[in-house]
C-alpha positions in Angstrom: 68.4 103.0 92.2 70.5 100.8 94.5 68.6 101.5 97.5 65.6 100.3 95.8 66.7 97.1 94.3 69.2 95.8 97.2 72.0 95.2 94.9 74.4 96.8 97.4 73.8 93.6 99.8 74.9 91.4 96.9 77.9 93.6 96.0 78.9 93.6 99.4 78.7 89.9 99.8 80.7 89.7 96.3 83.2 92.0 97.5 83.9 90.1 100.7 84.3 86.4 99.0 86.9 88.0 96.5 88.4 89.8 99.3 88.7 86.3 100.9 90.1 84.5 97.8 92.7 87.0 97.0 94.0 87.2 100.5 95.8 83.9 99.5 97.6 85.4 96.7 97.5 89.0 96.6 97.1 90.3 100.1 98.5 93.8 99.5 95.3 94.2 97.2 93.1 93.2 100.0 90.9 95.0 102.7 91.9 94.9 106.3 89.7 93.0 108.8 88.7 96.7 110.1 87.8 97.5 106.4 85.7 94.3 105.8 84.3 95.0 109.4 83.1 98.9 108.2 81.9 97.7 105.1 79.7 94.6 106.7 78.7 97.1 109.5 77.2 99.5 107.0 75.8 97.1 104.7 72.2 97.5 106.0 72.3 101.6 105.9 73.0 101.6 102.2 69.4 101.5 101.8 68.9 104.7 103.8 70.1 107.6 102.1 69.7 109.7 104.9 72.6 107.8 106.8 76.1 109.2 105.9 78.4 106.5 104.5 81.5 106.6 107.2 85.0 107.8 105.7 86.3 104.3 106.2 84.0 102.4 103.8 84.5 105.2 101.3 87.9 104.8 101.5 88.0 101.1 101.5 85.7 100.9 98.3 88.3 103.3 96.7 91.4 100.9 97.6 89.4 98.1 95.9 88.8 100.4 92.6 92.3 101.2 92.6 94.1 97.9 93.6 91.7 94.8 92.7 92.2 93.5 88.8 89.7 94.6 86.2 87.6 91.6 86.1 86.5 92.1 89.9 85.6 95.7 89.8 82.0 95.6 88.9 80.9 95.5 92.8 83.2 97.9 94.1 82.2 100.3 91.3 78.8 99.7 92.1 79.0 100.4 95.5 80.8 103.5 94.8 78.0 104.7 92.8 75.7 104.0 95.6 77.7 106.4 97.7 78.1 108.7 95.2 74.3 109.0 94.4 73.8 110.4 98.0 73.8 114.2 97.9 75.6 114.3 101.2 78.4 111.9 100.0 79.1 113.4 96.4 80.9 116.4 98.2 83.1 114.0 100.1 83.8 111.9 96.9 84.8 115.0 94.7 88.0 115.3 96.6 88.6 111.7 95.3 87.9 112.5 91.9 91.5 113.4 90.6 92.4 109.8 91.5 89.3 107.8 90.4 88.7 109.5 87.0 92.3 108.2 85.4 91.2 104.7 86.9 87.8 105.1 85.3 89.1 106.3 82.0 91.7 103.3 82.0 88.8 100.7 82.7 86.4 102.2 79.9 89.7 102.2 77.4 91.0 98.6 78.2 90.5 96.6 75.5 90.2 93.0 77.3 87.8 94.5 79.9 84.7 93.0 80.7 81.9 94.8 78.9 80.0 94.8 82.1 82.7 96.6 84.0 83.3 99.1 81.5 79.7 100.1 81.4 79.9 100.6 85.2 82.9 102.6 85.0 81.2 104.8 82.2 77.9 104.9 84.6 80.2 106.1 87.5 82.0 108.6 85.3 78.7 110.3 83.9 77.3 110.3 87.3 80.0 112.4 88.7 79.1 115.0 86.3 75.5 114.9 86.8 75.4 117.5 89.6 75.8 121.1 88.1 77.4 122.1 91.1 80.8 120.3 90.0 
């Protein structure tokens, strides 16, 4: 879906903007310059499912999901899902499920979480198990 509608570009732009704002008060939650560079350099390739996502990009997105406050998680979750829906990447991400699944459950069960973030977390969770090979 994302490779058709271009949301990944908007999500990358939002991630960069939030990262810049968080650098002032919560630098430990932010991406490094190298991680931002890796994400920026891969932005155009999100539209091509045949191009493998570099491990640095995947790790940067997982870092955001684990460290950013709940209200900011929609774009990182969307990017994670865009990567997860690539057949070649699914095998790499399976190794991270034990870390991601508890975070997704926490997001979905958080009473004060934004509905949009909860729905994206739920979509990611369900898509994790859409592949019968897992």
